[in-house]
C-alpha positions in Angstrom: -4.5 3.0 23.1 -3.4 1.7 19.7 -6.2 0.1 17.7 -5.8 -3.7 17.0 -6.9 -4.7 13.5 -8.5 -8.2 13.4 -9.0 -8.4 9.7 -5.9 -7.4 7.7 -5.3 -8.0 3.9 -1.6 -8.5 3.6 -0.1 -8.6 0.0 3.5 -9.1 -0.9 4.8 -7.4 -4.0 6.4 -10.6 -5.0 2.7 -11.9 -5.6 2.1 -9.9 -8.9 -1.5 -11.0 -9.4 -2.6 -10.2 -5.7 -0.7 -6.8 -5.6 -1.9 -5.7 -9.1 -5.6 -6.4 -8.1 -5.3 -4.5 -4.8 -3.5 -1.5 -6.4 -6.0 -1.3 -9.3 -8.8 -1.5 -6.8 -7.5 1.4 -4.7 -6.3 3.6 -7.8 -9.7 5.1 -8.2 -11.5 7.7 -6.2 -14.9 6.2 -6.7 -13.8 2.9 -5.4 -12.1 4.5 -2.4 -15.4 6.5 -1.8 -17.3 3.2 -1.8 -15.0 1.8 0.9 -15.3 5.0 2.9 -19.1 4.6 2.9 -18.7 1.2 4.3 -16.5 2.1 7.1 -19.3 1.3 9.6 -20.8 -1.8 8.0 -22.5 -3.3 4.8 -24.5 -1.4 2.3 -26.9 -2.2 -0.5 -25.6 -1.5 -3.9 -28.6 0.9 -4.6 -27.7 2.7 -1.3 -24.1 3.2 -2.6 -25.2 4.4 -6.1 -27.6 6.8 -4.5 -25.1 8.2 -1.9 -22.4 8.7 -4.4 -24.8 9.9 -7.2 -23.2 7.5 -9.6 -25.2 5.2 -12.1 -25.9 1.8 -10.8 -24.2 0.1 -13.7 -20.9 2.0 -12.9 -21.1 1.1 -9.1 -21.6 -2.5 -10.3 -18.5 -2.4 -12.2 -16.4 -0.7 -9.4 -17.8 -3.3 -6.9 -16.6 -6.1 -9.2 -13.1 -4.8 -9.3 -13.1 -4.6 -5.4 -14.5 -8.1 -5.2 -11.7 -9.3 -7.5 -9.0 -7.8 -5.2 -10.8 -9.5 -2.3 -11.5 -6.3 -0.5 -15.3 -6.7 -0.4 -17.9 -9.5 -0.9 -21.2 -9.4 -2.5 -24.3 -11.5 -1.3 -27.8 -11.5 -2.6 -30.5 -10.8 -0.1 -34.3 -11.3 -0.6 -36.2 -8.1 -1.1 -39.8 -7.1 -1.6 -39.2 -7.2 -5.4 -36.7 -10.1 -6.2 -33.4 -9.6 -4.5 -30.8 -7.0 -3.8 -27.0 -7.1 -3.6 -25.4 -6.4 -0.2 -21.8 -5.3 -0.3 -19.7 -6.1 2.7 -16.1 -4.9 3.6 -13.9 -8.0 4.3 -11.0 -6.2 5.9 -10.1 -3.2 8.3 -6.7 -2.6 6.9 -4.6 -3.3 3.9 -0.8 -4.0 4.0 1.4 -4.1 0.9 4.7 -5.5 1.8 7.7 -4.3 -0.2 9.9 -6.8 1.7 8.4 -10.3 2.3 7.0 -10.7 5.8 9.5 -11.3 8.5 12.8 -10.3 6.8 15.2 -9.8 9.7 17.6 -6.9 10.4 21.0 -6.6 8.8 22.6 -8.3 11.8 20.9 -11.7 11.1 19.8 -13.9 8.3 16.8 -16.1 7.4 15.9 -19.3 5.7 12.5 -19.5 4.2 11.1 -22.9 3.2 7.7 -23.6 1.4 5.9 -26.6 2.7 3.2 -28.1 0.4 0.0 -28.5 2.4 -0.1 -32.1 1.1 3.4 -33.0 2.5 2.3 -33.8 6.0 4.0 -36.7 7.7 1.3 -37.6 10.1 -2.5 -37.0 10.5 -5.6 -38.1 12.4 -8.9 -37.1 10.5 -12.5 -38.0 11.0 -15.1 -38.8 8.3 -15.9 -35.3 6.9 -12.8 -34.4 4.7 -11.6 -33.9 1.3 -8.8 -32.7 -0.9 -8.5 -30.9 -4.1 -5.7 -30.3 -6.7 -6.0 -27.6 -9.5 -7.3 -30.3 -11.9 -10.0 -31.5 -9.5 -10.7 -33.9 -6.6 -8.0 -36.1 -5.2 -9.6 -39.5 -4.1 -13.1 -39.6 -2.7 -14.8 -37.0 -0.6 -15.4 -37.8 3.1 -13.0 -40.7 2.9 -10.1 -40.3 5.4 -8.0 -43.0 3.4 -7.7 -40.3 0.7 -5.2 -38.6 2.9 -2.8 -41.4 2.3 -2.9 -40.9 -1.5 0.6 -40.3 -3.0 -1.3 -37.5 -5.1 -1.7 -35.5 -1.9 1.6 -33.8 -2.9 -0.3 -32.0 -5.5 -3.1 -30.7 -3.1 -4.0 -27.1 -3.3 -6.9 -27.2 -0.8 -7.8 -29.7 1.9 -10.4 -29.8 4.7 -11.6 -31.8 7.6 -13.9 -31.3 10.6 -11.6 -32.4 13.4 -8.3 -34.1 14.0 -4.9 -32.7 12.9 -2.2 -32.5 10.3 1.6 -32.8 11.2 4.5 -31.5 9.2 8.2 -32.2 9.7 10.8 -29.6 8.7 14.6 -30.4 8.8 16.5 -28.0 11.0 19.8 -29.9 11.5 21.6 -27.3 9.4 20.9 -24.7 12.1 22.1 -26.7 15.1 25.4 -24.6 15.3 23.5 -21.2 14.8 21.4 -19.1 17.1 17.9 -19.2 16.0 16.3 -15.8 16.9 12.8 -16.4 15.6 10.6 -19.1 14.0 7.6 -18.2 11.8 4.8 -19.8 10.0 2.6 -18.2 7.4 -0.5 -20.1 6.1 -4.1 -19.3 4.7 -7.0 -21.1 6.5 -10.6 -20.8 7.5 -13.3 -22.9 9.1 -15.1 -25.8 7.2 -19.0 -25.8 7.0 -21.2 -27.6 4.5 -20.8 -25.7 1.1 -19.7 -22.5 3.1 -20.9 -20.3 6.0 -19.5 -16.9 6.7 -20.5 -17.1 10.3 -19.1 -20.6 11.4 -16.5 -20.2 14.2 -13.8 -22.9 14.6 -11.1 -23.2 17.3 -8.0 -24.0 15.4 -4.9 -24.7 17.4 -1.3 -24.6 16.5 1.6 -26.7 18.0 5.3 -26.7 17.6 7.5 -29.6 19.0 4.5 -30.8 21.1 3.9 -27.4 22.6 0.5 -25.9 22.0 1.2 -22.2 21.0 -2.2 -21.0 20.8 -5.8 -21.6 19.6 -7.1 -19.2 17.1 -11.0 -18.8 16.7 -11.6 -18.4 13.0 -14.8 -16.6 12.4 -16.2 -18.4 9.3 -15.8 -20.4 6.1 -15.6 -17.9 3.3 -17.3 -18.5 0.0 -19.4 -15.5 -0.8 -16.9 -14.2 -3.4 -14.3 -15.9 -5.5 -10.8 -16.5 -4.2 -8.1 -14.6 -6.0 -6.3 -17.8 -7.2 -9.2 -20.3 -6.7 -9.9 -22.1 -10.1 -13.2 -21.0 -11.7 -14.5 -24.6 -11.7 -14.6 -24.7 -8.0 -17.7 -22.6 -7.2 -20.4 -22.9 -4.5 -17.9 -24.0 -1.8 -15.0 -22.5 0.2 -13.1 -19.9 -1.9 -10.5 -18.4 0.4 -9.2 -18.0 3.9 -7.5 -15.6 6.2 -3.6 -15.5 6.2 -2.3 -16.0 9.7 1.3 -15.6 10.8 2.5 -17.5 13.8 5.8 -16.5 15.3 7.7 -17.9 18.2 10.6 -15.5 19.5 13.0 -15.4 22.5 10.4 -13.5 24.4 7.1 -15.3 23.7 4.7 -16.3 20.9 2.7 -14.1 18.6 -0.2 -14.5 16.2 -0.4 -11.7 13.6 1.9 -9.7 15.8 -0.3 -10.0 18.9 1.2 -11.8 21.8 -0.7 -15.1 22.5 1.6 -17.2 24.6 4.6 -17.1 27.0 6.2 -20.1 25.1 9.6 -19.0 23.9 12.2 -20.5 21.5 14.0 -22.1 24.5 10.8 -24.1 25.4 11.0 -25.8 21.9 14.5 -27.4 22.4 15.4 -26.7 18.8 19.1 -27.6 19.4 18.2 -31.1 20.5 16.2 -32.2 17.4 17.1 -32.7 13.7 13.5 -31.8 12.6 10.9 -29.3 13.7 7.3 -30.6 14.2 4.4 -28.3 13.2 0.9 -29.4 14.0 -2.5 -27.7 13.4 -5.9 -29.1 14.1 -9.3 -28.9 15.8 -9.9 -30.9 19.0 -12.9 -33.2 18.9 -14.2 -31.6 22.1 -13.4 -28.1 21.1 -16.1 -25.4 22.0 -16.3 -24.4 18.3 -15.7 -27.5 16.3 -15.9 -25.8 13.0 -13.2 -27.7 11.1 -10.4 -26.5 8.9 -9.9 -25.5 5.2 -6.2 -25.2 4.6 -5.1 -23.4 1.2 -2.0 -24.0 -0.8 -0.7 -23.0 -4.2 -3.4 -22.5 -6.8 -6.3 -21.8 -4.3 -7.4 -19.0 -2.0 -6.2 -15.4 -1.9 -2.6 -16.0 -0.9 -1.8 -18.6 -3.5 1.0 -20.2 -1.6 1.7 -23.3 0.6 2.7 -23.0 4.2 5.8 -20.8 4.6 8.2 -21.5 7.3 10.9 -18.9 8.1 13.8 -19.5 10.4 15.8 -16.4 11.5 19.1 -16.8 12.9 22.5 -15.2 13.6 25.7 -16.5 12.0 
């Protein structure tokens, strides 16, 4: 049976900063040896140095490069004498896409649209929430009225504990074309006070009122800096996991794994001038762990929500 990878680091060559960081991280045998050592779990930095017979100072430098690429994280753990650094692998597989995700075959075409995370057209959010631009906070923290601010268009990171955000995407141009697939790519994670790597959250996705699936995010990630997150934003959420939701003619998929029998025909796309995309956390969810949603200037992906429509002329 083919192995399913739950944690995949996906990098597009169009993102120079991310691809250069990953390529540099892997372009060294010692760093590859470090990753091989951690195939079965986390290790202390002293253990790695001893196993590879490499000075601790050199291992620290190599680990720093892996951290910058987002491949591993480092946390300090109390020890008998002071503290020790524990190195943890963040992903099970790395993909470098020469062609951006979702480019269709030569017999079809696609239209890609970037949707700023602050361009939502409707929302319902409870007390615990906030919003950041690259320059700092937008409005007040834990004040839902901040989400009405005109400055929300500059948001690069926003969060809330339960509720939803809704986005409207024009599709009138495609009314005379045969849409063959609809995809959304976005970076997100759970929302905990400060951060908590073990903080599950049941995050749902809906398209045109149809609940496509609920994804249980494992945590709120902040143990290492996000690749694009500003240096002034430390001590809180740093990055998320990039998820790809796709609705096709034969069902719906999350990260290429089938999650629903809902198909394109169920969305009645030809009857509507706009497409409605909603994501949120139910108030009565089993894991009500909130959402952090990343846009341009924050996280590892460094982009807003990407919507791609595949169609035949």
